[in-house]
TORLO-100346 format. One record per atom (N, C-alpha, C, CB): y, z, x. Coordinates in Angstrom, 3 decimals, always signed. Glycine has a CB too. Layout:
{site {Y Z X}} ...
//
This chain:
{site {-35.266 +7.942 +190.705}} {site {-35.004 +7.058 +190.253}} {site {-34.654 +5.573 +190.618}} {site {-34.465 +7.507 +189.845}} {site {-34.192 +5.239 +190.963}} {site {-33.590 +4.550 +191.863}} {site {-34.810 +3.158 +192.219}} {site {-33.176 +5.677 +193.161}} {site {-35.403 +3.710 +192.594}} {site {-36.496 +3.108 +193.057}} {site {-37.413 +2.511 +192.163}} {site {-37.096 +3.905 +193.744}} {site {-37.441 +3.504 +190.866}} {site {-38.590 +2.830 +189.953}} {site {-38.220 +2.076 +189.021}} {site {-39.407 +3.677 +189.287}} {site {-36.780 +2.358 +189.080}} {site {-35.896 +0.745 +188.315}} {site {-35.856 -0.530 +188.880}} {site {-34.316 +0.827 +188.194}} {site {-35.899 -0.369 +190.061}} {site {-35.690 -1.447 +191.096}} {site {-37.344 -1.944 +190.931}} {site {-35.081 -0.813 +192.874}} {site {-38.235 -1.146 +190.817}} {site {-39.303 -1.991 +190.541}} {site {-39.687 -2.359 +189.008}} {site {-40.398 -1.379 +191.173}} {site {-39.124 -1.589 +187.990}} {site {-38.875 -2.214 +187.080}} {site {-38.150 -3.779 +186.670}} {site {-38.445 -1.397 +186.747}} {site {-36.967 -3.869 +187.628}} {site {-36.594 -4.950 +187.659}} {site {-37.509 -5.946 +188.470}} {site {-35.394 -4.832 +188.030}} {site {-37.985 -5.582 +189.441}} {site {-39.324 -6.499 +190.422}} {site {-40.148 -7.383 +189.265}} {site {-40.764 -5.167 +191.356}} {site {-40.619 -6.288 +188.114}} {site {-41.505 -6.756 +187.408}} {site {-40.997 -7.491 +186.073}} {site {-42.346 -5.726 +187.211}} {site {-39.293 -7.522 +186.004}} {site {-39.026 -8.877 +184.966}} {site {-38.203 -7.964 +183.995}} {site {-40.638 -9.792 +184.110}} {site {-38.269 -6.749 +183.984}} {site {-37.289 -6.011 +182.980}} {site {-36.628 -6.342 +182.395}} {site {-36.644 -5.362 +183.200}} {site {-35.866 -6.979 +183.121}} {site {-34.181 -7.617 +183.481}} {site {-34.389 -8.799 +182.382}} {site {-33.768 -8.375 +185.516}} {site {-35.688 -9.201 +182.544}} {site {-35.934 -10.842 +181.398}} {site {-35.868 -10.643 +180.604}} {site {-37.002 -11.725 +181.142}} {site {-36.479 -9.840 +179.550}} {site {-36.809 -9.962 +178.338}} {site {-35.741 -9.528 +177.532}} {site {-37.938 -9.356 +178.093}} {site {-35.846 -9.707 +176.419}} {site {-35.152 -9.406 +175.816}} {site {-35.461 -8.665 +174.770}} {site {-34.667 -10.167 +175.684}} {site {-34.674 -7.490 +174.361}} {site {-34.994 -6.686 +173.725}} {site {-34.358 -6.217 +172.518}} {site {-35.127 -6.022 +174.401}} {site {-33.902 -5.678 +171.232}} {site {-34.120 -5.705 +170.057}} {site {-31.755 -5.614 +170.333}} {site {-35.581 -4.185 +169.214}} {site {-31.443 -4.857 +170.810}} {site {-29.560 -5.091 +171.383}} {site {-29.659 -5.326 +172.830}} {site {-28.318 -3.476 +171.198}} {site {-30.579 -6.191 +173.385}} {site {-30.045 -5.824 +175.060}} {site {-31.792 -6.859 +175.627}} {site {-29.929 -3.174 +175.654}} {site {-31.240 -5.973 +176.827}} {site {-32.818 -6.313 +177.624}} {site {-33.589 -5.516 +177.459}} {site {-32.960 -6.426 +179.051}} {site {-35.164 -5.639 +177.920}} {site {-36.062 -4.423 +177.960}} {site {-35.829 -3.804 +178.985}} {site {-37.411 -4.608 +177.917}} {site {-35.017 -3.842 +180.195}} {site {-34.432 -2.741 +181.032}} {site {-33.917 -1.644 +180.162}} {site {-33.285 -3.258 +181.934}} {site {-32.988 -2.311 +179.386}} {site {-31.674 -1.109 +179.102}} {site {-32.734 -0.503 +178.333}} {site {-29.915 -1.518 +178.150}} {site {-33.183 -1.067 +177.150}} {site {-34.087 -0.233 +176.287}} {site {-34.953 +1.008 +177.200}} {site {-35.201 -1.347 +175.536}} {site {-35.899 +0.191 +178.148}} {site {-36.718 +1.271 +178.611}} {site {-36.020 +2.622 +179.390}} {site {-37.687 +0.593 +179.536}} {site {-34.537 +2.322 +179.946}} {site {-33.432 +3.288 +180.573}} {site {-33.112 +4.301 +179.916}} {site {-32.236 +2.749 +180.812}} {site {-32.744 +3.556 +178.662}} {site {-32.177 +4.117 +177.259}} {site {-33.199 +5.748 +177.042}} {site {-32.565 +2.647 +175.708}} {site {-34.765 +5.207 +176.615}} {site {-35.351 +5.921 +176.280}} {site {-36.138 +7.093 +176.930}} {site {-35.759 +5.317 +175.812}} {site {-36.134 +6.567 +178.451}} {site {-36.175 +7.805 +179.528}} {site {-35.117 +8.790 +179.755}} {site {-36.315 +7.306 +180.803}} {site {-33.673 +8.133 +179.185}} {site {-32.747 +8.899 +179.151}} {site {-32.716 +10.049 +178.086}} {site {-31.786 +8.137 +179.101}} {site {-33.037 +9.528 +176.915}} {site {-33.147 +10.572 +176.026}} {site {-33.934 +11.241 +176.111}} {site {-33.183 +10.390 +175.040}} {site {-35.233 +10.974 +176.548}} {site {-36.247 +12.341 +177.144}} {site {-35.787 +13.568 +178.126}} {site {-37.429 +11.715 +178.043}} {site {-34.957 +12.603 +178.711}} {site {-34.546 +14.011 +180.030}} {site {-33.396 +14.559 +179.409}} {site {-34.005 +13.483 +181.927}} {site {-32.706 +14.004 +177.999}} {site {-31.791 +15.022 +177.551}} {site {-32.282 +16.116 +176.681}} {site {-30.776 +14.416 +176.891}} {site {-33.924 +15.918 +176.569}} {site {-34.630 +16.760 +175.495}} {site {-35.164 +17.630 +176.429}} {site {-35.745 +16.050 +174.477}} {site {-35.216 +17.499 +177.865}} {site {-35.667 +18.222 +178.660}} {site {-37.541 +18.148 +179.252}} {site {-35.194 +19.386 +177.983}} {site {-37.708 +16.828 +179.138}} {site {-39.073 +16.773 +179.181}} {site {-38.696 +16.377 +180.815}} {site {-40.010 +15.647 +177.995}} {site {-40.576 +16.530 +180.802}} {site {-40.682 +16.436 +182.282}} {site {-40.439 +15.438 +182.696}} {site {-41.711 +16.688 +182.823}} {site {-40.903 +15.367 +184.400}} {site {-39.951 +14.321 +184.996}} {site {-41.074 +12.602 +184.785}} {site {-39.529 +14.929 +187.087}} {site {-42.909 +13.217 +184.441}} {site {-44.010 +13.008 +184.426}} {site {-43.985 +12.245 +183.048}} {site {-44.811 +14.186 +184.669}} {site {-43.032 +12.774 +182.136}} {site {-42.754 +12.019 +180.619}} {site {-41.258 +11.226 +180.912}} {site {-42.576 +13.387 +179.070}} {site {-40.421 +11.667 +181.418}} {site {-39.614 +10.597 +181.550}} {site {-39.763 +9.512 +182.176}} {site {-38.769 +10.881 +181.889}} {site {-40.810 +8.989 +182.998}} {site {-41.327 +8.135 +183.825}} {site {-42.259 +7.628 +183.073}} {site {-41.736 +8.600 +185.013}} {site {-42.555 +7.848 +182.567}} {site {-43.446 +7.124 +181.447}} {site {-42.737 +6.244 +180.159}} {site {-44.304 +8.319 +180.752}} {site {-41.745 +7.183 +180.104}} {site {-40.437 +6.856 +179.470}} {site {-40.330 +5.611 +180.004}} {site {-39.190 +7.790 +179.750}} {site {-39.808 +5.509 +180.827}} {site {-39.326 +4.271 +181.938}} {site {-40.160 +3.084 +181.784}} {site {-39.480 +4.706 +183.587}} {site {-41.317 +3.069 +181.837}} {site {-42.523 +2.442 +182.048}} {site {-43.042 +2.544 +180.641}} {site {-43.430 +3.082 +183.190}} {site {-43.077 +2.200 +179.314}} {site {-43.557 +2.808 +178.079}} {site {-44.158 +1.463 +177.668}} {site {-42.391 +3.563 +177.009}} {site {-43.649 +0.122 +177.911}} {site {-43.698 -1.154 +177.419}} {site {-44.465 -2.007 +178.334}} {site {-42.386 -1.663 +177.191}} {site {-45.042 -0.962 +179.535}} {site {-45.702 -2.035 +180.705}} {site {-46.766 -3.115 +180.309}} {site {-46.484 -1.184 +181.834}} {site {-47.262 -2.830 +179.653}} {site {-48.977 -3.565 +178.992}} {site {-48.823 -4.247 +177.787}} {site {-50.289 -2.348 +178.520}} {site {-47.424 -3.934 +176.960}} {site {-47.025 -4.655 +176.170}} {site {-47.468 -3.268 +174.754}} {site {-47.793 -6.349 +176.349}} {site {-46.992 -3.611 +173.623}} {site {-47.109 -2.363 +172.347}} {site {-47.677 -3.251 +171.143}} {site {-45.334 -1.515 +171.800}} {site {-47.616 -2.795 +170.360}} {site {-48.260 -3.401 +169.214}} {site {-46.461 -3.812 +168.287}} {site {-49.651 -1.974 +168.276}} {site {-45.296 -3.287 +168.699}} {site {-44.303 -3.805 +168.004}} {site {-44.012 -4.441 +169.135}} {site {-43.296 -2.982 +167.279}} {site {-44.155 -4.888 +170.752}} {site {-43.389 -4.848 +171.522}} {site {-44.499 -6.800 +172.511}} {site {-43.252 -2.831 +172.271}} {site {-45.145 -7.657 +171.731}} {site {-45.888 -7.758 +172.357}} {site {-46.023 -8.930 +173.723}} {site {-46.585 -7.723 +171.473}} {site {-44.468 -8.732 +174.133}} {site {-44.262 -9.156 +175.961}} {site {-44.846 -8.031 +176.562}} {site {-42.483 -9.311 +176.684}} {site {-45.295 -8.379 +178.050}} {site {-46.246 -7.036 +179.123}} {site {-45.637 -7.523 +180.043}} {site {-48.140 -6.900 +179.441}} {site {-45.005 -6.501 +181.003}} {site {-44.528 -6.161 +182.164}} {site {-46.097 -6.617 +183.422}} {site {-43.968 -4.310 +181.959}} {site {-47.117 -6.330 +183.126}} {site {-48.139 -6.252 +183.968}} {site {-49.115 -6.207 +183.112}} {site {-48.130 -5.243 +184.890}} {site {-50.624 -6.766 +183.659}} {site {-51.660 -7.141 +182.880}} {site {-52.536 -5.842 +183.312}} {site {-52.270 -8.715 +183.181}} {site {-53.407 -5.713 +181.760}} {site {-53.945 -4.804 +182.212}} {site {-54.362 -4.119 +183.057}} {site {-54.292 -4.812 +182.005}} {site {-55.370 -5.303 +183.701}} {site {-56.076 -5.220 +184.987}} {site {-55.033 -4.682 +186.478}} {site {-56.708 -6.859 +185.183}} {site {-53.953 -4.319 +185.750}} {site {-52.805 -3.604 +187.315}} {site {-52.530 -2.443 +186.759}} {site {-51.012 -4.449 +187.845}} {site {-53.008 -1.683 +186.004}} {site {-52.864 -0.399 +185.798}} {site {-52.617 +0.472 +187.014}} {site {-53.930 -0.009 +185.134}} {site {-53.487 +0.173 +187.706}} {site {-53.029 +1.108 +189.167}} {site {-51.719 +0.713 +189.743}} {site {-54.127 +0.891 +190.505}} {site {-51.616 -0.757 +189.802}} {site {-49.827 -0.974 +190.404}} {site {-48.714 -0.003 +189.661}} {site {-49.166 -2.787 +189.995}} {site {-48.901 +0.496 +188.399}} {site {-47.820 +1.532 +187.764}} {site {-48.511 +2.403 +187.711}} {site {-47.123 +1.360 +186.465}} {site {-49.591 +2.711 +188.168}} {site {-49.657 +4.228 +188.524}} {site {-49.200 +4.672 +189.871}} {site {-51.040 +4.703 +188.419}} {site {-48.790 +3.449 +190.788}} {site {-48.565 +3.481 +192.203}} {site {-47.224 +3.903 +192.364}} {site {-48.817 +2.186 +192.889}} {site {-46.477 +3.856 +191.160}} {site {-45.240 +3.964 +190.700}} {site {-44.588 +5.461 +190.360}} {site {-45.269 +3.146 +189.585}} {site {-45.246 +5.113 +189.442}} {site {-45.156 +6.714 +188.292}} {site {-46.523 +7.490 +188.505}} {site {-45.085 +6.298 +186.209}} {site {-47.213 +7.984 +189.173}} {site {-48.107 +8.847 +188.988}} {site {-49.037 +8.696 +188.028}} {site {-47.613 +9.819 +188.855}} {site {-50.430 +8.762 +188.664}} {site {-51.839 +8.878 +187.484}} {site {-51.431 +9.322 +185.979}} {site {-53.064 +10.218 +188.020}} {site {-50.968 +10.582 +185.825}} {site {-50.809 +11.082 +184.514}} {site {-49.492 +10.223 +183.884}} {site {-50.591 +12.779 +184.573}} {site {-48.361 +10.020 +184.613}} {site {-47.592 +8.990 +183.768}} {site {-48.227 +7.898 +183.569}} {site {-46.394 +8.594 +184.265}} {site {-48.545 +7.484 +183.911}} {site {-49.279 +5.690 +183.356}} {site {-50.374 +6.347 +182.464}} {site {-50.248 +4.343 +184.949}} {site {-51.262 +7.145 +182.283}} {site {-51.811 +7.401 +181.710}} {site {-51.065 +7.468 +179.907}} {site {-52.279 +8.336 +182.493}} {site {-50.075 +8.005 +180.515}} {site {-49.229 +8.144 +178.682}} {site {-48.754 +6.677 +178.321}} {site {-47.408 +9.346 +178.597}} {site {-48.553 +6.398 +179.581}} {site {-48.128 +4.426 +179.128}} {site {-48.915 +4.149 +178.761}} {site {-47.810 +3.157 +180.042}} {site {-50.349 +4.189 +179.353}} {site {-51.715 +2.901 +178.973}} {site {-51.823 +3.449 +177.661}} {site {-53.539 +2.894 +179.983}} {site {-52.270 +4.910 +177.067}} {site {-52.355 +5.470 +175.521}} {site {-51.190 +4.713 +174.709}} {site {-52.087 +7.286 +175.423}} {site {-49.478 +4.475 +174.674}} {site {-48.866 +4.398 +174.459}} {site {-48.809 +2.878 +174.230}} {site {-48.368 +5.101 +175.000}} {site {-48.711 +1.661 +174.908}} {site {-49.356 +0.635 +174.849}} {site {-50.564 +0.225 +173.633}} {site {-49.783 +0.691 +176.040}} {site {-51.278 +1.108 +174.398}} {site {-52.814 +0.614 +173.943}} {site {-52.804 +1.337 +171.861}} {site {-54.482 +1.809 +175.453}} {site {-51.720 +1.742 +171.812}} {site {-51.919 +2.737 +170.300}} {site {-52.129 +1.392 +169.130}} {site {-50.056 +3.979 +169.796}} {site {-52.950 +1.432 +168.650}} {site {-53.089 +0.861 +167.425}} {site {-52.565 +1.529 +165.682}} {site {-54.508 +0.691 +167.551}} {site {-50.981 +1.766 +165.701}} {site {-50.295 +2.298 +164.980}} {site {-50.926 +2.389 +163.230}} {site {-49.060 +1.587 +165.285}} {site {-51.024 +1.181 +162.825}} {site {-51.491 +1.398 +161.261}} {site {-52.474 +1.839 +161.286}} {site {-51.631 +0.380 +160.355}} {site {-53.746 +2.159 +162.131}} {site {-53.986 +3.510 +162.091}} {site {-54.411 +4.323 +162.304}} {site {-54.078 +3.798 +161.732}} {site {-53.254 +5.234 +163.349}} {site {-53.272 +6.318 +163.950}} {site {-52.355 +7.026 +162.689}} {site {-52.734 +6.244 +165.560}} {site {-51.367 +6.087 +162.537}} {site {-50.139 +6.796 +161.970}} {site {-50.327 +7.518 +160.649}} {site {-49.033 +5.801 +161.768}} {site {-51.240 +6.712 +160.058}} {site {-52.050 +7.854 +158.662}} {site {-52.656 +8.616 +158.816}} {site {-52.904 +7.526 +157.743}} {site {-53.388 +8.784 +160.339}} {site {-53.932 +10.173 +160.840}} {site {-52.810 +11.206 +160.830}} {site {-54.538 +10.079 +162.365}} {site {-51.866 +11.093 +161.534}} {site {-50.746 +12.006 +161.437}} {site {-50.733 +13.279 +160.010}} {site {-49.428 +10.906 +161.329}} {site {-51.126 +14.013 +161.251}} {site {-50.359 +15.307 +159.972}} {site {-51.629 +15.828 +159.368}} {site {-49.169 +14.545 +158.381}} {site {-52.998 +15.100 +158.861}} {site {-54.124 +15.379 +158.357}} {site {-54.901 +16.798 +159.374}} {site {-54.925 +13.875 +158.325}} {site {-54.697 +16.313 +160.734}} {site {-55.261 +17.100 +161.953}} {site {-55.004 +17.203 +162.594}} {site {-55.941 +17.098 +162.451}} {site {-54.747 +18.471 +163.956}} {site {-53.999 +18.579 +164.661}} {site {-54.014 +17.803 +165.966}} {site {-53.967 +19.635 +164.693}} {site {-55.278 +17.122 +165.638}} {site {-55.361 +16.469 +166.814}} {site {-56.369 +15.001 +166.036}} {site {-56.165 +17.619 +168.216}} {site {-55.524 +13.890 +165.049}} {site {-56.221 +12.917 +164.739}} {site {-56.918 +12.373 +165.929}} {site {-55.466 +12.048 +164.093}} {site {-58.247 +11.133 +164.986}} {site {-58.884 +10.698 +166.048}} {site {-57.667 +8.971 +166.551}} {site {-60.846 +10.444 +165.429}} {site {-57.635 +8.725 +167.925}} {site {-56.785 +7.961 +167.720}} {site {-57.247 +6.655 +167.861}} {site {-55.833 +8.247 +168.380}} {site {-56.637 +5.666 +167.465}} {site {-57.280 +4.083 +167.849}} {site {-56.445 +3.095 +169.016}} {site {-57.240 +3.095 +166.296}} {site {-57.382 +2.003 +169.842}} {site {-56.905 +1.958 +170.757}} {site {-57.091 +0.346 +170.394}} {site {-57.403 +2.802 +171.925}} {site {-55.720 -0.273 +170.526}} {site {-56.004 -1.724 +170.335}} {site {-56.732 -2.358 +171.208}} {site {-54.963 -2.430 +170.264}} {site {-56.726 -1.789 +172.295}} {site {-57.167 -3.038 +173.508}} {site {-58.417 -2.931 +173.355}} {site {-56.777 -2.883 +175.218}} {site {-58.927 -2.089 +173.290}} {site {-60.739 -1.984 +173.238}} {site {-61.354 -1.839 +171.661}} {site {-61.344 -0.356 +174.176}} {site {-60.470 -1.657 +170.840}} {site {-61.198 -1.030 +169.405}} {site {-61.874 +0.242 +169.097}} {site {-62.198 -1.796 +169.050}} {site {-61.896 +0.799 +170.267}} {site {-62.385 +2.196 +169.877}} {site {-61.729 +3.134 +170.240}} {site {-63.526 +2.527 +170.262}} {site {-62.100 +4.432 +169.550}} {site {-61.151 +5.731 +168.483}} {site {-61.865 +6.871 +169.222}} {site {-61.493 +5.816 +166.307}} {site {-60.773 +7.496 +169.706}} {site {-61.502 +8.774 +170.071}} {site {-60.396 +9.735 +170.393}} {site {-62.550 +8.607 +171.335}} {site {-60.460 +10.903 +170.352}} {site {-59.771 +11.933 +170.566}} {site {-58.832 +12.081 +171.805}} {site {-60.612 +12.819 +170.521}} {site {-57.250 +12.158 +171.782}} {site {-56.448 +12.509 +172.938}} {site {-56.297 +13.886 +173.673}} {site {-55.299 +12.206 +172.586}} {site {-56.341 +14.026 +175.167}} {site {-56.310 +15.922 +175.386}} {site {-54.845 +15.825 +174.465}} {site {-56.080 +16.848 +177.630}} {site {-55.254 +17.449 +173.948}} {site {-53.956 +17.881 +173.317}} {site {-52.338 +17.044 +174.286}} {site {-54.030 +19.908 +173.474}} {site {-52.615 +17.685 +175.235}} {site {-51.257 +17.545 +176.154}} {site {-50.928 +16.377 +175.873}} {site {-51.312 +17.698 +177.725}} {site {-51.673 +15.321 +176.108}} {site {-51.750 +13.713 +176.222}} {site {-50.960 +13.294 +174.703}} {site {-53.672 +13.041 +176.347}} {site {-51.395 +14.033 +173.983}} {site {-50.951 +13.356 +172.393}} {site {-50.168 +13.553 +172.578}} {site {-51.232 +13.638 +171.031}} {site {-49.383 +15.197 +172.766}} {site {-47.774 +15.724 +172.118}} {site {-46.795 +14.791 +173.265}} {site {-47.389 +17.972 +172.306}} {site {-47.470 +14.414 +174.902}} {site {-46.657 +13.546 +175.418}} {site {-45.863 +12.078 +174.630}} {site {-47.464 +13.234 +176.430}} {site {-47.592 +11.326 +174.270}} {site {-47.689 +10.685 +173.123}} {site {-46.298 +10.013 +171.940}} {site {-48.488 +11.681 +172.553}} {site {-46.313 +11.556 +171.724}} {site {-45.561 +11.633 +170.227}} {site {-44.334 +11.855 +170.337}} {site {-45.996 +12.677 +169.274}} {site {-43.986 +12.436 +171.777}} {site {-42.718 +12.961 +172.084}} {site {-41.933 +11.160 +172.811}} {site {-42.966 +14.630 +173.435}} {site {-42.850 +10.881 +173.526}} {site {-42.642 +9.180 +173.722}} {site {-41.848 +7.960 +172.363}} {site {-44.438 +8.618 +173.928}} {site {-42.849 +8.079 +171.272}} {site {-42.578 +7.422 +170.202}} {site {-41.457 +7.797 +169.662}} {site {-43.470 +7.461 +169.398}} {site {-41.042 +9.051 +168.977}} {site {-40.201 +9.141 +169.169}} {site {-38.470 +8.881 +169.584}} {site {-40.711 +9.341 +169.272}} {site {-38.881 +9.212 +171.112}} {site {-38.117 +8.795 +171.821}} {site {-37.157 +7.358 +171.565}} {site {-38.858 +8.824 +172.769}} {site {-39.001 +6.290 +171.651}} {site {-38.539 +5.137 +171.576}} {site {-37.960 +4.859 +170.598}} {site {-39.235 +4.395 +171.749}} {site {-38.722 +5.247 +169.396}} {site {-37.810 +4.737 +168.038}} {site {-36.256 +5.236 +168.045}} {site {-38.526 +5.411 +166.536}} {site {-35.814 +6.445 +168.678}} {site {-34.424 +6.936 +168.284}} {site {-33.789 +5.697 +169.652}} {site {-34.084 +9.139 +168.505}} {site {-34.024 +5.316 +171.051}} {site {-33.146 +4.687 +171.288}} {site {-33.053 +2.864 +170.177}} {site {-33.356 +4.734 +172.922}} {site {-34.168 +2.999 +170.445}} {site {-33.921 +1.315 +169.432}} {site {-32.630 +1.868 +167.992}} {site {-36.218 +0.613 +168.289}} {site {-33.040 +3.035 +167.408}} {site {-31.985 +3.017 +166.071}} {site {-30.356 +3.411 +167.115}} {site {-32.563 +4.704 +164.489}} {site {-30.077 +3.518 +168.040}} {site {-28.594 +3.739 +168.276}} {site {-27.793 +2.691 +168.528}} {site {-28.360 +4.540 +169.283}} {site {-26.829 +2.307 +167.504}} {site {-26.256 +1.290 +167.652}} {site {-26.821 +0.388 +166.372}} {site {-26.461 +0.822 +169.065}} {site {-27.769 +0.619 +165.749}} {site {-28.690 -0.171 +165.232}} {site {-28.815 +0.574 +163.494}} {site {-30.170 -0.129 +166.335}} {site {-28.132 -0.078 +162.715}} {site {-27.474 +1.460 +161.203}} {site {-28.557 +0.203 +160.788}} {site {-25.035 +1.901 +160.079}} {site {-28.758 -1.484 +160.644}} {site {-29.804 -2.367 +159.508}} {site {-31.064 -1.831 +160.238}} {site {-29.697 -4.437 +159.442}} {site {-31.610 -1.496 +161.366}} {site {-33.215 -0.943 +162.079}} {site {-33.208 +0.465 +160.817}} {site {-33.139 -0.213 +164.484}} {site {-32.501 +1.471 +160.736}} {site {-32.259 +2.721 +159.874}} {site {-32.743 +2.108 +158.676}} {site {-30.680 +3.350 +159.766}} {site {-31.648 +1.528 +158.254}} {site {-32.114 +1.645 +157.352}} {site {-32.794 +0.908 +156.249}} {site {-31.547 +2.053 +157.190}} {site {-33.546 -0.341 +157.189}} {site {-35.163 -1.131 +156.814}} {site {-35.999 +0.197 +157.092}} {site {-35.792 -2.741 +158.087}} {site {-36.676 +0.776 +158.541}} {site {-37.186 +1.589 +158.412}} {site {-37.391 +2.578 +158.444}} {site {-37.454 +1.491 +158.517}} {site {-36.188 +3.905 +157.972}} {site {-35.513 +4.985 +158.550}} {site {-36.885 +5.474 +157.738}} {site {-33.711 +5.477 +158.260}} {site {-36.701 +5.982 +156.500}} {site {-37.255 +6.721 +155.316}} {site {-38.815 +6.654 +155.688}} {site {-36.841 +5.980 +153.750}} {site {-39.273 +5.377 +156.135}} {site {-41.002 +5.386 +156.451}} {site {-41.026 +6.162 +157.844}} {site {-41.836 +3.572 +156.658}} {site {-40.328 +6.170 +158.892}} {site {-40.509 +6.281 +160.262}} {site {-40.443 +8.191 +160.085}} {site {-39.113 +5.277 +161.341}} {site {-39.368 +8.262 +159.131}} {site {-38.850 +9.832 +159.254}} {site {-40.178 +10.681 +158.033}} {site {-36.661 +9.991 +158.513}} {site {-40.894 +9.557 +157.335}} {site {-42.458 +10.428 +157.150}} {site {-43.360 +10.717 +158.260}} {site {-43.455 +9.658 +156.252}} {site {-43.677 +9.372 +158.773}} {site {-44.580 +9.251 +159.865}} {site {-43.882 +10.215 +161.334}} {site {-44.753 +7.445 +160.150}} {site {-42.705 +10.595 +161.249}} {site {-42.107 +11.863 +162.481}} {site {-42.280 +12.889 +162.462}} {site {-40.923 +12.147 +162.707}} {site {-41.991 +13.303 +160.534}} {site {-42.232 +14.960 +160.441}} {site {-43.792 +15.284 +160.634}} {site {-41.730 +15.614 +158.821}} {site {-44.529 +13.822 +159.754}} {site {-45.824 +14.576 +160.228}} {site {-46.551 +14.879 +161.302}} {site {-46.554 +14.231 +159.827}} {site {-45.698 +14.551 +162.395}} {site {-45.924 +14.695 +163.978}} {site {-45.290 +15.816 +164.575}} {site {-45.411 +13.507 +164.756}} {site {-44.547 +16.840 +163.282}} {site {-43.741 +17.463 +163.773}} {site {-44.135 +18.604 +164.588}} {site {-43.039 +17.695 +162.932}} {site {-45.807 +18.771 +164.408}} {site {-45.332 +20.846 +164.981}} {site {-46.393 +19.656 +166.390}} {site {-46.590 +23.411 +163.591}} {site {-46.325 +18.466 +166.833}} {site {-46.468 +18.127 +168.302}} {site {-45.307 +17.507 +169.110}} {site {-47.549 +17.209 +168.419}} {site {-43.983 +17.793 +168.720}} {site {-42.895 +17.184 +169.178}} {site {-41.905 +18.702 +169.506}} {site {-42.291 +15.960 +167.948}} {site {-40.862 +18.623 +170.339}} {site {-40.383 +19.390 +170.665}} {site {-39.152 +19.930 +169.876}} {site {-40.322 +19.079 +171.677}} {site {-38.298 +20.911 +170.175}} {site {-37.603 +21.172 +169.121}} {site {-36.468 +19.810 +168.827}} {site {-36.941 +22.635 +169.405}} {site {-35.389 +19.239 +170.188}} {site {-35.076 +17.845 +170.589}} {site {-35.412 +16.773 +169.608}} {site {-35.765 +17.532 +171.816}} {site {-36.757 +16.934 +169.826}} {site {-37.605 +15.355 +169.406}} {site {-37.156 +15.984 +167.499}} {site {-40.238 +15.171 +170.097}} {site {-37.803 +17.173 +167.498}} {site {-37.880 +17.414 +165.700}} {site {-36.116 +17.645 +165.146}} {site {-39.042 +19.300 +165.236}} {site {-34.960 +17.636 +166.286}} {site {-33.578 +17.609 +165.617}} {site {-33.147 +16.411 +165.554}} {site {-32.562 +18.357 +166.229}} {site {-33.604 +15.335 +166.405}} {site {-33.513 +13.848 +166.715}} {site {-33.726 +12.863 +165.418}} {site {-34.648 +13.505 +167.829}} {site {-35.039 +13.366 +164.981}} {site {-35.627 +12.853 +163.885}} {site {-35.056 +12.780 +162.234}} {site {-36.716 +13.531 +163.959}} {site {-34.541 +14.277 +162.370}} {site {-33.804 +14.694 +161.358}} {site {-32.050 +13.791 +161.607}} {site {-33.862 +16.561 +161.462}} {site {-31.430 +13.802 +162.787}} {site {-30.149 +13.109 +162.633}} {site {-30.206 +11.952 +162.506}} {site {-29.339 +13.240 +163.500}} {site {-31.101 +11.007 +163.147}} {site {-31.303 +9.678 +162.791}} {site {-31.972 +9.128 +161.913}} {site {-31.622 +9.184 +163.516}} {site {-33.185 +10.095 +161.288}} {site {-34.179 +9.207 +159.997}} {site {-33.802 +10.445 +159.267}} {site {-36.257 +8.739 +160.181}} {site {-33.303 +11.302 +159.010}} {site {-33.232 +12.344 +157.755}} {site {-32.628 +12.043 +156.837}} {site {-32.740 +13.502 +157.917}} {site {-32.229 +12.321 +155.421}} {site {-31.786 +11.776 +154.398}} {site {-30.723 +12.426 +154.469}} {site {-32.473 +11.766 +153.273}} {site {-30.602 +13.489 +155.691}} {site {-28.924 +13.936 +155.204}} {site {-28.138 +14.064 +156.381}} {site {-28.738 +15.495 +154.371}} {site {-27.771 +12.704 +156.036}} {site {-26.975 +12.203 +157.895}} {site {-25.531 +12.665 +157.570}} {site {-26.899 +9.953 +158.491}} 
//
């Protein structure tokens, strides 16, 4: 794990500000949440690198898309695929589709393409999405107050794609009965 964190540092994760600290702190925090939920090492690694190519909510990037192999060399091809889909997600298109069908059509903001994710990849994407938002919410009541009710609806629509710990975290962080 230390080698992966060292690689993140080399890529500049400590140089970017994030909501309540550095991007590095957020990435490690997201990975730690996934670990506490019993996620696979592959998904934990994806959590550690989940903002590598920028996201719909975080426009800075550590690596250009043409350097995806560099990330795959660090965390493996499958974990990198999770990272890519997480970064590529057009949330405004995908989120309203969640809960309508078991596997909604995914919208890629980089290419404009729409396609179906492999069910295992979709579950990993959803688990990472919730872990990311839970990490952002820790110690940030303003974020929860502003975004919590809408996030609660979105994440409840993902519930069949999530682990029990992720669903429990949704209720604990975003639920109305806190």
